[in-house]
C-alpha positions in Angstrom: -0.2 0.0 -0.1 1.5 3.6 -1.0 1.9 6.3 1.5 -0.8 8.3 0.0 -3.2 5.2 0.4 -2.2 4.8 4.2 -2.6 8.5 4.8 -6.0 9.0 3.3 -7.2 5.7 5.2 -5.9 7.2 8.6 -7.6 10.6 7.7 -10.7 9.0 6.7 -10.6 7.0 10.2 -9.9 9.9 12.3 -12.1 12.4 11.0 -14.8 9.4 10.1 -15.1 10.2 6.5 -14.8 8.1 3.3 -11.2 8.1 2.3 -12.3 8.5 -1.5 -13.4 11.7 -0.8 -9.7 13.0 -0.5 -7.2 14.0 -3.2 -3.7 15.2 -2.7 -4.9 18.8 -3.2 -7.5 18.5 -0.2 -6.9 21.2 2.2 -7.4 20.0 5.7 -8.4 23.6 7.0 -11.1 24.1 4.3 -12.4 20.7 5.2 -12.9 21.9 8.8 -10.3 20.0 10.3 -9.4 21.8 13.7 -6.4 21.5 15.7 -7.3 18.8 18.1 -7.7 16.8 14.8 -4.7 17.8 13.7 -2.9 16.5 16.7 -4.9 13.4 16.7 -4.1 12.8 13.0 -0.4 13.4 14.0 -0.2 10.8 16.6 -2.0 8.2 14.3 0.6 9.1 11.4 3.5 9.0 13.8 2.2 5.5 15.2 1.5 4.2 11.9 4.6 5.0 10.1 7.1 4.9 13.1 8.2 8.5 12.7 8.4 11.6 14.8 6.5 14.8 13.2 7.7 18.0 14.5 4.4 20.0 15.0 5.4 22.7 18.1 4.2 25.9 16.8 7.3 27.5 18.6 9.8 25.1 16.7 11.4 26.6 13.6 11.7 23.0 12.4 7.8 22.5 12.6 6.2 21.4 9.4 2.6 22.7 8.4 0.2 20.0 7.3 -2.3 22.3 4.9 -3.1 19.5 2.1 -2.8 15.5 1.9 -0.1 15.8 -0.5 2.0 18.0 1.9 1.3 15.2 4.5 2.3 12.5 2.2 5.5 14.4 1.4 6.2 14.9 4.7 5.6 11.0 5.7 7.7 10.0 2.7 10.6 12.4 3.7 10.4 11.6 7.4 10.6 8.0 6.6 13.6 8.3 4.2 15.6 10.3 6.8 14.8 7.8 9.5 15.8 4.8 7.1 19.3 6.8 6.6 20.2 7.1 10.1 
């Protein structure tokens, strides 16, 4: 299963929506995703992919997750960085 497929499955589960509704361009804010949802999604992604996602707003290294495409790219990058460690 691709990273994209896994991400939309997680988002669908967390948001109680059909994963088929999502595209790489789906904007989470426009979909009504709130900050608590982002935290729960982040934990689910970290657990599923065994990665650590920097989300602290005070951290210069924190990465915004605006669209599903950005989330997929972030997960892939963090997985690659971890594999290289």
